[in-house]
C-alpha angles and dihedrals in degrees: 000000000000118000089236091056092047090048092053092049093050090048089059097050108110095216092052092047091049093052093047094046092045093051093044089054088057092062096098091053090045093051093051092045093046093054091046089053093047092050090046098049103027100153101233115110094213091052093047089050090052099050092042100048109022119090090005093295093299093143093052091048090049092053090045092053093050093045092049091049092051116026091018092067098024094129091059091052090046093052091051095045098047092045092050092047091050092052093047088056090054115114089217109095093192096063114124104230098198092053091056093046093049091050090051092050092049090050091048094052091048092053094042090057106262101192130117096247102052109016119105144139090284087068092058100047134085093296088071098050091108089058090046089057092050093046096042092053106023100042092042093051090050092048092051090051094049093045091052093049093049097041096098092049098057122125124213120220113220100193120128093257096046105093127168095276091048092053092045092056092045086061091060097058098084096042091048091047092050092049091048092050093049094049092043090053092048090048092047094050095046095045094046092049095044099036091231123129096231144006088253092059089043091056090048090052092050092051091048090050091054089060098041095090126091132348126318095261141129099298095048091053091044091054091047092055092045094049093046091052093046091052090050091050089058093050098265120126096244098188094052095038088057094039093112089053090051092050095047101039111026109020093071089062093077093050090051091051094046091049090050092051091047089053091051095255133120119264114255109188120088097179116070133142089259090054090063095039096050106033106025111025095048106160088004134291116354089028084270095178082078091052091050093052092046091052093049091048104046113004115115093188109108095204091049093050091047089053088051092054092049094045096043099086098051090041090060084067093045095257105132108160091114091058097041095048098033102047086037114235095165112102090352107138093195090060098041097088099048093038090058098033102048097058090045091052091047090048093050095046093048093046092049092047092054095040089055092046096244090123124033118248117257117273102150126087108232128180112243090235092063110121121243118273090031092052095051092047097048094043095053100024088231140095085232087074091057092046090052090054091051091049091051092048091052091050091047094050090050091053095046096047101077091046091052087055090051091048091050092051092046092049092047091052093049092045092051091052091047091048093052090050091044094053091047089051091048094049091049091052101030095125092048092053092056085088099028135066120241089204090059094060111120095219141068091290092058092054091045092050090053091051093050091046090054091048091049093050093047096046098030097131101018095062099036116112115164125217121213128213113199124226123215138191125227091268090060098252118139108240101173150335132236118221109227121200115249123169120177119214115208091235108021100039121218109008126221104271099222088052090054092054091047094051093046089051093050091046091053093238101098093117092051089046094052091045087054088055091053091047091050092048091051090048088054094044097096090053091046092054091047093050103037104026139284095265101047120130117237111217120196126184122228131178123244088242093063103033094066099050120107089227091059091048089054091045092055091056089063096049099089114098117246112287095015134100118232092235089061092055094075094224121167122196112211120208121180119242090241091055092046092052089056094054118106123207091278090054092049089051088056090056090049089053090054090051091050088056088061100262123133121231127218128189109216129208090018120186132177102261119141091238090053092052089055089070093055099056096083093045092241095147125062099194133037114204110200120235109259094234090064093056095044091051097048096103093047107038120052089194090065090062090053092048093051091044090054091048092050092050092047092047092050091052090051094045092247132137123236117211124186120213127200093038102164106155138045088237090061092048093049093049090048090050091050091057095046104267111126104163121083145182124183149085092300086074105022146328119236107286136197119232084231100062092200092074122097115232109214099180114045 
């Protein structure tokens, strides 16, 4: 099976999506907790002195409180978040979300040891993330099953205080009770058989047993690194889950070395907690400082690079949850090999370097949040320790790089497929979305719309390249060009223009976007005049939303090149008939102001409605652009000829010009000429062209 196929299948698994979504939703809590931890443990003696002693230690207490309220109860947040994500992915619209979440929390507290003698904050922190995963998925799945089975047996209370929400929550009592009983029975059986007071302590005992055999040598450390990484890959905080193993097996190594040095002897223990912190877990589990550097060097994915920039600061202090949950690494088959391999390579290289005496053994106590270079130096008391860290980082980056390329290609392929489906969906529902927001959709298209909107805002001017469709008169002379919006996405190519306008509108930057179109057209104007003729008219479309704003009026005053008057620039502002019909008197005044500045006005997609004619009586518009359906139907409907003939006569009497779009055949041109229309735009004369002929025009 191809990796891409496996990747797609995993992406569709509900459990995997729930875990990823649930962990991603924890990012705000993780950010706050990470910064509290950094501020609490920042490895500078003078700083530590200050927060400990100044103001009675208020700052240290403040950081402690925030850390305890975030990382200290992380497993509780995780249970809630994964359960909620799992329910939201349920196809059943009648599921009561809070019932499922409450059942998951009850199950978690049962497994973590919720009794007065043994339960404490340690039971709710990262060490219990494995239990959070079981409760968030297992208890929620059970609850959903019970709720579905009991749904037809529910009773509605009709008392004055029993509203809809009250009755909905009454329905959750039995399913929550059944889930609680099942998990309580499992907990009771396992604790009675094992003699432990909770499943959490039982798991801790099992992990300690796995590391109770043999000496503390190379293979035991190798297995520790491998198991920690595997746990992380499946969404379990490996470092904290194995914290008891670290304390019992590897922490004593530093004390042994320090005692040997104090007695005048050489240190003997290679494996210490600081060994893993400084030379293996650089940037956090998976040696992810290497992953961060690889992303910033070679990744072409904008979202991935943005994540790297955001995650960089905490990762300097070996806090990598943002990267692990945000990339994501969890359940990502592309990242499995490097995520497991890099820390094992770093471990092996560091162990070999110390075993051969190239780098001194560790004798210095170093906080795990100490950045690389400093950590290696302080742990070994030698520059060789820093050099070893740099060597490991280089090796790790080299291993991660090809997998980042694979991930980029895989993501691009999936995004292209999603974009094609998204555009098809938008086109099929374009009228519906006139009153709805794409970015509010609660599905994959909503998330994709938000991503495109962010890309459009960020690269608004950089990726804009306008196309120009020339306009001709009956004699074959070019009389003008219309600027057509083209915006090239780095992955998807030229985007569907109506979608661009919609996204800019939803992102509240439509006015800035349309001003950027005008600026680009004016920038291209010298080349346009050189290519199409010195007297051609430059037509630019603008929405009714933008054209009436005072800011746009002011913007237009600054459009004229230095030393020229705007009326000499031959610029025509095109407003659709639909937009014009929605303008009130204040909006029409805005158009009059544009005309007073020396700009021409065109009404686009013009038909023969009575309301439309109302806007022609005061000679506000200079050009009437016929609705495309009239031109396309000329050879079929005799009435269309009469309509266009009437328009031409009316326009001539009002000193206006009529221009027909979508002129594709000589037959259409000849009929138009016979009814008095002598200005044309369409494929008969030219498609829309780029001034740079090497570009491909996707939307003509």
